[in-house]
N, C-alpha and C positions, 0 to 999 in steps of 0.2 A: 380784296377781290378788284380787280381792274375791269371796267366795262367800256366797250367802244363808244364813241361819241362823234357824231358828225352833224354837218349842216349844209347839205346839198340844196341849192346850187351856188351858195355863197362862198363857200370854202372849198379848196382843192387839197388833196392829200400829197405828201412827199414820203416816199418809203426807201429803206435800204435793207439789204441782206446782210450787211457788215455788222459785227458786234459792236455794241455801244459800251464803253468801259466806264465803271464806276470806281471811286476811290475805295481803299480798303476800310472796312467798317463804316460804310455809308449809312448814315442814320435813316435815310429815305428808303433805301433798298428798292428802287424802282427797277423792275426786270428790264433787261435789254430789249425783249420783245415788245414792251410797251413803248420804249423810247425809239424804236426803229421806224415809227410812224409819227409824222407832224403834220400841221395843216398850215395853210398860207391863203390869204385872200385869192379869189378867182380873178383873172385877167389884170394882175398887178404888173406894173411896168415901172422902169426906172423914173420915168416923168410922173407915175401915178402909182405909189407904192401902197396907197390906201392904208387902212388900219384894221386890226383884228379886235373884235369886241366879244365878250361873253359875260353873262350875269347870273345871279341866283337870287331868288326872293327869301326874305326872312320867313321862317316857319316855326311857330306861328308868329305872325307879326306884332300881336299885341303883348307878347312876353319879352321883346327886346333881346333875342338871343345873341350872344357873342361868337364870333367865327374867327378861326385862323386858316388861312390859305397858302398853299405851296404851289408855285408853277415849276414845271420841269422842262428843261430844254436840252437839245443836243442838234448841232449842225449836221444835217444828213447829206448835203450836197458837197461835191468836191470843188470849192471856189477857186477861181483864178485870182491872180494878183490885182486885177482891176475890179473884182467883185467885193462887196462888203455888206454884211447883214448887221445892222445896228439899229436898236430901237429903245423908246422909253416905255416905261410900264406905269401906269396909273391905276388907282383904285378909287372910283367916285371922284375923278379929276384931281386926286392928291397923288403925289409921287410915292409909288410903291418901292421902287429901286432908286438908290441915291444918285445913280449916274446911268447914262446909256449902257445898254447891255448888249453883248455879242456873244452867241453860244459858241462853245468849243466844238471842233469837229469830232464827232463820234465819241464824244465824252459827256458823262451825265453833269449837268449843272442844274441848281435849283435856286430860285428866288422865293423867299418865304418872309412871313410877317412875324416881328418880334412881339407885337402885343395884339390881343383880339381887337376886332372891330365890332362896332355895334351902333345902334341909333338909327338904322336906315331900314326901310322896306324892301330895298332893291340894291344889290352890290354889283357894280359893273367895273369890270376890268378892261382897260384899253391898252393895246400894244400899238404904238404908232412909230414908224420909221423916222430916223433923224435926216437932217438935211445931207449928211455925208453918206447915207447909206444908198446902195444901188439895188437892194433887195428887199422885199417886204418882210415884215415880221413873221415869225412862226411860234408855235407852241406844241409840245410834244404830249404833255400830260398835266392835269390839274388835280389837286387834293384839296377838299374843303372840310374842316373839322369844326364841330360845334363845341363850345365850352361848357361843360357841366358844372354848375356851382355846387361845390361839395359842402354840405352843412356840417359833416362831422369833423373830428379832429385828425390831423394827419399822423401818419405812422411815426412811432417813437424815432427820434433822430438817430440814436445809437444803432438801431436796427437798420435804418436807411443807410448808414455809413458801412456797416458790415456787409449787407447784402450787395452794395454797389462794389465793394472791394472784392467780393466773391465773383461778381459778374466779370469785373476787370480781369482777375487773375486767370480765370478759365475761359475768357472770351466766349461767354454764353450767348449763343445765337437765339434767343427767344425775344418775345415781344415785351421786354422788359423796360418800360419808359414810365415817367411820372411817378406817383406815389405808389409804393408796393402794395398797400392794402386798401387804399381809399380811392374812389368808391368801391364797395365790396363786390359790385358787378364786375369791375374791371381790375380785380386783383391780379398780380402777375401770375403767369402760368407756373404751376408747381408749388405755389405757396398757399397755405392757410393762416388766417390771422385770427387772433382773439377778437370776440365780440364784446368789448368793454363798455359798459354803460357810461363810465367816466374814465378820462385818462386817454392816453394814445394807444392805438392798435399796436399790437406785438406779433411777430412772426412766430407761429408756433409749429408749423410743419414746413419742412423744405424737402421736396422730392426731385433729386437730380439723377435718377438711375438712368443708365444708357444714354448719357448726355455727351460722351466723348471727352470726359475731363481727363487731363494728364497732368503730371507733376505730383507734388506733394500735397497733402491736406493742409490747407491754410489754417492758421490759427483764428482766422476771422470768423469761421463757424462758431468759435467760442464766445464771441461777442453777441451772438443772438441769445440773449439770456433767458428768453421765454420758450425756447425751442424745446418741443416735446418729441418730435420724430425728425430724424435725419436720415435719409435715404441717398447713399451714394454708391449703391450697387452697380456691378456691371459696367465699370469704367476702366481707365488705365492709370489709376492713381498708384504712386510709388512711395517708397520711404516708410518711416514708422507712423504708428498712429499717435496723434498728439495727446499727451497726457491731460492737457487743458480741457478736454472734451468732458472729462469726468467731473469737471467743476460746474457743467450746467445743471442747475438744480432741478429742473423739470424734465430732463431728457428721459424718455421711457423707451424708445425704440432707436437703435443705431445699426444700420444695415450697410455693411462694408463688403458684402459679397461680391466675389468675382472681380478683384483688383490685382495689383501686383505689390501688396504691401509686405514689409519685412519687419523682422526685429521682435521684441516681446510685446505682447498686448499690456498696456498699463495697468498695473495692479489694482488701482482705483476702480477701473472699468470692470475687471474681473470680480471684484467684491460686489459691486452693484448687480452684476449679472447673477452671482450666487445667491444673493439675498432676494432676488426677484424684482428689485426695483428698476432694473434695465433689461430689455430684451436686445442682446448683442449677437449680431450675425456677421460671422468673418470667414465662411466657408470659401473654398477656392482662391485662397491667398498662400501659396506654396511655401513661401519664406517667412510666414508668421509663426511665432511659438508662444507658448502660454507663460513662460517665465524665463529668467536668465539662465537657469540650470539647463533647461532644454535647448535654448539657444547655443550655450557653450558645448553642449554634447554634439550638436550638429557641426560647430566649427572644429571640434577635435577629430571628427571623422574626416572632414575634408582636409584638415591639416595633417593628418598621418602620411598621406601620400607625398604631401610637400616636404615633410622631414626626410624621407627616404631620399627624395630628389636632391634636397639640400646637402646630404651627406656625400652623394655620388658626385655632384657637379663640381664641388672644390677640388676633389681628387682629380677629375678629368681637366679641369682648368690648369692645375698645377703641372701635370704632365705636358700639356700643350705649350705652356709657358716655358717649361724647362727645355722642351725640344726647340722652340723658337730661339731662346737664348742661346742654345748651342750653334744653331744655325748662324745666327747674327755674329756671334765671336769668330766663328770660322771665316765669315765673309770679311769681317774687318781685318783679320789676320792676312788673308790673301791679297786685299786690296792695299794694306799698309797706310790707311788714311781713315779720317773720321767723316760720317755722313753729315749732311746739312739737317736741320731740324725737320724738314719735310719738303716734299716735292713741290715745286711751284707749278700750277696749272700750265699747260702748254700754250693756251690761249691768252695768257698773261705775259709771255715772254716780251712781247713788243711794248709793254707798258711798265718797264722797270725804270725806276729812278735810283740814283745815287744819293748818299747823304749830302754831298755837296749840292746836288739838284734841289734838295729839299731846303737847304740853307737859302738858296737864291729864291725859291717860290715863296717863302715865308719870311723873307728879309731877316734872316737870322732869328727865326721863331719869335718875332716880335709881338705878335697879337694872339694872345690865347683866348680861345672862345668856348672852351669846355674842359671838363676835367672829371675823371671817374676812376674806379678800380683799375682800368686798363692803362691809364696813363693821362696824357694831355692831347687836346685837339687844338690845332693852330689855324688861323686864317692864312691863305696863301693865294697866289695868283700866277698861272702859267704864262708862258712866253706870248701865246695868243691872246692875252687878257681874260681867259676863262678863270673865275674865281673858284677856288677849291678849298676843301677842309682837310688838313693833314693830321691823321691820328697816329700818335707816336706811342709805340709800346713802352711801358715804364721800365720793365726789366725783361731778362731772357731766361726766367726759369722755365722748366720743362713745361709746366701747365700754361703759362703765359704764351709761350711760343706755340704750343698746340692749339690754343684758342685763336691765336693770331692767324695761323695758317687755316684752320677751319673757317674763319670768317673770309679769308682771302679766296679760297676755293669755292665757297658758296656764291660769293659776290661775282666771281668770274663767270659763273654759269647761269645767273639769273638776270634777266632784263625785263623790267616792267616799269610803267610810269609811277607806280605808287610804292616802288622800292627804290632806296638811295642807290645811286649808281657808282660802281668802282671805275676810277680812272686809271690808277696804277698802284704800284707798291715799292717798297724799299726793303731789301733783305741783305743789306751790307753786314759786314762782320760785327759791327757795334750798333747797328740800328735796325729796327723792325717798325715799318710804318705803312699805313694805307693812305692813299690819296683819293678822297672821295668828293662826290658832288657836294657844292656848297649849298647849305639850307639857311638862308639869311634871317629867317624869322624864328629860329631856335626851335625848342621843342614844345609839344602840346603841354607838357608839365608847366613850362614857363608861362603860358597864357592862361591856364587854369588857376595858377597861383598869383597872377597879377604881375609877374616880373617881365612881361613882355608886352609889345603893342602899345607902348606909351601909357600903360595902366588902363587902357580901354578893354573891358570885357568883351569876349567873343559873343556875337549875336547868335541865336539859336540856329539860324540858316547856316552860318559858317560852321557852327559846332557839328551839326548833322552831316554837312558836306565832308568834314574832317573825318567823321566816323565812317562815312561811306568810302572815302578815298583808303582809309587804313583797311577797312574790311576787303576792299578789292585786292590789296597787296597780299593779304594773308591768304585769300582765296587762290591767288596765282601760286603761292608757296605750296599749298595743299593740292591743287589740281592741275596747275600749269607746268610745274616742275617734274622732270622725270629722272630719278625717282622723287616723290614728294619730300618736301622739307618741313620740319617743324621748327618754328622760331624759338620757343621755350622760355622767352623773357619778354612778352608783350606787355607794355606799360607806357604811360605818357611820355617818359623821358625817352623812349625809343621810337617816338612818332615824331618825325621832324617836319617842318613847314617851310616851303619856299616863300619867295616875295608875293605870290599870288595866294598864299595861305593853302596851297595844295599840300596835302599830308603824303610822307613817305616813310615806310617802315625802314628802320635802321637797326644796326648793332647785332650782327649774326654770329658772335663769338661763341655762344653756347648752343647754336642751332644743331638739330640732329636731322640726318637724311635717312630715310628708309633705304633698306639694302636692295629692294626691288619694288616695282609698282604694286605687287600683290600684298606687301607686308601691310599689316593693320596697326602695329606698334613697334615702338623701340624700347627694350628693357635697359634699365640704367641701375647702377649701384646705390646711387643717391639723388634724391630731387634736386634740381637745379632752377633757379628763378629768383624772383623777388618776393618777399613776404607780402601777403595781401592780394597777389596775383596768382599764386600757385594753385593749380587745380587740385582740390582735396582728394579726388579719386587717384590722380597720378602720384600724389604724396603718399597715399597708402599702398598702392599695388606696385609703384615703381615702373609703371608701363606708361610710356609717353605716347599719346595719340594726337591726332588732329583736334580732337575734341579738348585736349589740354589747352591748345591756343584759343579755342572758342571760349572757354571759361575766362581766360585772362582778358580776351577781348570785352566779355560782358562786364567784367569790373571796370575796364576802361570806359565803356558806354555809360555806365552808372556815374562815373566821375564826370564825364562830358554834361549830363544832365544835371547833376547835383552841385558840381564844383567842390566836392568834398574829397579828402584824401582816401586812399584804399582802406587804411585803418583809422578809425575814428575813436577818439577818447570820449567817453561819457562826460556829462556835466556835473554829475554829483561828486562829493569829496571821496566816496569809495568806489566810483563807478569804474567799470573795466572797459577795456578797449573792445571794439567790435568791427567787423568787416563791413564795408559800405553796402554790401549785398543784404545783410541782416538789418541795417539801419534803414535802408529803403523798404524792405518788406514790412518791417514793424509799422512804418508810417503809412504805407499804402494800405495795410489792413484796416485803417481808419477811413479809407475811401477818399482822400483828397490828395491829388498828385501835386497840388501846389505847395504842399508842406515839405517836398523833397527838391524842388526845382531851385537852381542857383538864384538867389535873390539878386544878383549882380546884373541879371537880364532884365530886371525891373518889370516883369510881367509881359515883355514884348516877345511873346512866342505863340504858336498855335497849339492850343491843348491838346488836340487829337493826335497831333505829330509826337508831342511829348509823351502822351500815353503809349503809343505804338512803340516808341524807342525804348521806353522803360519796360514794356512787355517783352521786347526782343532780348534786351539786357538780362532780364530775369530767367528767361528760357535758356540763355547762354550759361547762366551760372546755377543752374539746377545740379543737385548733388550726383546724380547718375549721368555720366557722359553719354550714355545711349539715347537719352531723352533730350540731349542738346541739339540744336540745329547745326548743320554744317555752315561753313562760311558762305558758300554759294546761296544757301537759303537766307542768311543774314544779309548779303547784299541785295537781294530781292526785296526784303522788308524794309531795309533803309532807303532804297529808291522810292518805295511807297511813302515813307515818312517825308522825304523831300518833295514829293508830289503833293502831299497835304499841305506843306509850307507854301508851295507855289500857288496852290488854289486858294489858299487864305489870303495871299498877297494880292491876287487878282480880284478877289470878290470881297464885299463888305457884308451885306445881308444875303448875298449870293453864296450858296452853301459851300463851306470848306470843311465842314465836319466840326467847326470850332463851337465851343460851348462856353458860356461866360462865367460858369460856376466852378469850373475845374473838374466836373464830372462828365462822364460820358452818357448823356442822356438827351433825347430830342427836345424836351421841354423842361420845366421846373423839375428839379430832382425831388424836391419834397415840399411842393406848393399845395395850394388848396384848389387847384383846378384840375380837372380830369379832361381829356381829349377823346371826343367820340366822332368817328367818321360820319359825315353828313351826306348820306346817299338816298335817293329815292324822292326826297322832298326838294331836291335843287332843280330849277328851271334854268336850262343852259341854252345859249344861242348857237352852241355848237362847239365842236372840238374833237380830239382824237381819242382821248382816254380819260376816264374818270374813275376815281377810287372812292 
């Protein structure tokens, strides 16, 4: 609850009707309405900017309570280039902010204390303008918390890790900060904990009904080993019920009513339900079945119509192909000549090179800069000095020629700063080649594996910018092209970097275009792409959609975060390979993001930005394509990641959402302090808002 706070006649108010923006997942969550009002000293002038003071008294003074304070700011005036608002912040004459502070316009900033303060009967904040400032200090809102010393033992560390992993995966918007169970009065909403005379408290009840949960049921629930009641009813959970839930020794109630779960209910859960040790509620999950036999019967019913279609379709296709073949033969006989492999797009006719041109451009193909299944890429230079890459087709087999023409035709019609540009082509009798924009810094794969950049690892800021650039390129293919285009082979090798490390999507040889703007998918005879990046839904259904690219991009984003390959080999002698998506999910289930972050960044990153990026990546790689975001939504989320990085760079103890322990919490994740808002017993000299 925020309360108005004023000190007439010494202070005057500044207000705005404009929205004050906060960063995503802002741990302070100060409402815009609160930040739309600020106070400043009355009659302040450039020559006399005065200072802003407010204080509170220790209550009770003889107990020496500890306090934590948060100051909230936002610049509400439209400053000219000659105006500047900059001030120092002190608490009892000690610097509270390490450097002079300037509020961002219409953007939520916070300056907060890392450690509790105590030992005074009176605590005085002073905001004083610097010599460079032309405007007086302001403050929009203040929070003061009293630290309660907890005599009990903190919550079991395994439970803390599990509940934080659950909080992270489902982006739970509850007041879940500090210790989950201690003190008992401030236990997290929706949790009940064991009242153990000795030993750490354990989470026994978790109620998340109607909480807007989406995605699959995480195995992190199974790490709450003392859980007796788990209520996940009336959400949008998908996928199967994890069998590991049956391993919870004390689980007595499992409520999964009203979700979108599918597949067979684990037999161990059914056994417990039948013997009375477990109350199992699974109503209103249309695709759940009680055993494999029931599931198979459902599949047979749905497949019966598919079999009939499968018999008819080949016959129709054969007839169509036979008719087409007759027409083509007749055409060849009339013309008396053979057709070229494919028609060159009309808008490329003035960009045609001969084989001799390519010899001159590449200095007789002297410098090879890349090689793949398609052939070889050479460095070259045009007459005007423009550096180019010449992609030479290795052979002229029918499939190779088709892939070449597909890429040429797609590149001819797409133009975007985050897509590699086509400069021209060669279609001589013995040569197929594309002349492309030169990308001097190689591929993202080169940088992630340490083969580029002089061995220097990419910073997190560079990584997330590369991710955003790539996402923008894919968004253009999906939304900016008419008809839309599906890349079908998104991977780090196909993300190229220029001298400014700006990323561009490349290699459109296997891309597919929709027939028209209203299509939702392209049906294929066999999945195409690279192992580790292929959308599992596309692999099973042979229906290529925009969400297939989204899945592949999610894998790439996880590689950007972790530095790991798409397919990771386990460490044990008999260990199997696993996808990076599963590797990350297993580790995040333990609640610590730092265990997955690329160690070559040496801890130099904003943890909240990392968390958000990982969240985006995991949403992109959910099994059900319908639950994945669009690339437009991904672009929005990655922009917020970059803003978190920028905010962290501007501020030190000025809030950037950063956490020092790798977990998303406002204060100690599992410490022995609890934070209680201190309202009512505080004496203030004035201010706009108090919580």
